[in-house]
N, C-alpha and C positions, 0 to 999 in steps of 0.2 A: 806858331813859328816853330818852340823847342821841339813837338813832334816831328814838323816837317821837316826838322834836319837829323832827328835820330831815325826816322823812314827812310831818310838818303843814305845816312851812313849804313842801316841796314842792307838796304840794296847792292850798298860799294860791297859789301862783303860780302853776298852773295855772290855778286859777277866775281870778285876774288876766289871764292871757294873754287866757283866754275872753275873760271880757267886752271886752280892746280887739280881739279877733275881733269881736265883736260890732259894735263900732263899726266896724271893715272892711267887714265887711256893707252895714251903713247904709249906706255908701257907695257900694262896690260896684254896690247897687240901684237907689241914686237915679241915678246915673252911667248904670247901663245902662238902666234908664226913656229917663231925658234921650236917650241914646246913639241907642236906636230910635226913639224920639218924635221924633227930627231925619233920621230916615229910614236909619241904619245897619243894617245885618245885628245879630241876637242876637251871632255870634262877633265882628265887628268892634268891636263896642260893648264886650262883656266883654273884650276885651284892652285896651280904654282906661279903663272902669273898676279894672279888677285891680291896673294900674299907680299909678293914684292909692290905693285902696285899702293898696296893701301899701308906700307909702311915707308914711300914716300911721299906719298901724301899727307900723313901725319907731320913728317919734319917740316914740310913747305907750309902746310897750314899753322902748327904749331910758331913756326918761327915769324913767318911773315905777313899770314891774316888774320889769327888772331893774337900775336906777338905776345904771348905768355909763354914758350916753350922754357924749362928751367931744368937745370941737372939736379937739382934741389925732389922737383916734382915730377921728375922727366920718369918714372915706374907708374905713379898713380894715372901720372894724362896718357900714358902709353896703353896701362888698362881700358881707361875711360875711352878711348880714341877706339879699338878693338871694340871692346863691346856696343860703345854707343852704334860705331857702324856697321857693325856682325851682323845684324837683322838687314840692314839696307844692301850688304854685301850680301846675305843667304837670298836675297828676294831676287838679287841681281843675277846670283849662279842656278837658281831654279828655273829663273826665266830661261836662262841661255842654254839649260841642259833641255829643257820643255821645247825649245821650238826649232833646236837643232837635231832631235828627234823625233819629229813631225817627217821628217825626209821630203818637206815641198820647196822647189827650188829658190824661189826670196826667203821665204820665214828659215830653214833651215841653214841658209848661210852662216857661218860662223860668226861674221864680221858685223851681221845684219842684227843676230840674235846678243851681241855683244853689249849693241847699241844701244841697243831698245832694256835690257836690262840695266844698261849701265845710265839711262833717264828716268827710270824708275829708283834706281837706289841713289841718285842724285838728292832729290825733294827728302829722301827719311837719312840720310847721312848728315844734311846741311844740319836739319832738325837737330836731331842726335848732340852732331857735332857744338854748333853754335849755343844749345840750350843746357845741355847736360857736361861737357867737357871744357870747352875754352869760352862760353857764353854769359849771356844774363844771370842765369842762374846759378853758375858758379859763381859771380861775383856777388850775389846775393849773399850765398854760403859762406865765402869767404870774409863778407864785411860783417857777419855774426861770428865770425868766428875770432880769437884773442890774435891770431897771426895775421891781423891787418896787412902788411907788408904784401901779402898775395893777389890784395884787392885788387892792383892796376893791373888789371887783363884784357884782353879784349880788342878789337879792331882800331881800338881810338886809344891805346897805350901806346908807350914808346917803344923803338923797337928793340927788338932783342938786343941785350947790352949794352943798351942807353940808358942814362940817368932822368927821370922826369922833372921838370923844372921846380925849383925848391916852392 
């Protein structure tokens, strides 16, 4: 029964992460469109839009999905998030540029290419964020650390700014 509860908790976390990803996707799409409207190439506009989207998703995921973003650990958590999601977003960007450069009607549509790249990046980014930045592997590492106060991190932790029950 405990493993079922854990599996459900993981599924719920993945769904919340996907919801935050949709917020990031919307920011990405709006800024991509704005950049192209200003005359930037799709490839350059996408770099700018991805940078803003990843900053937004970092804050939302840290505060509301994994519930362990703190001022004291902010630089380390931000660097870990950028590194963990960097590979996924590199794949996202590479797929985007490749599809756009095909010059085929559907495949080269910037929004179609952005969607395909985002779907691939989701699984890479969730795994990296969950296991390396805010997740179980992080909890195990902090449990072994002399700084045990940081161990209450993850989707089951109390919301940021609230105290756990005694």
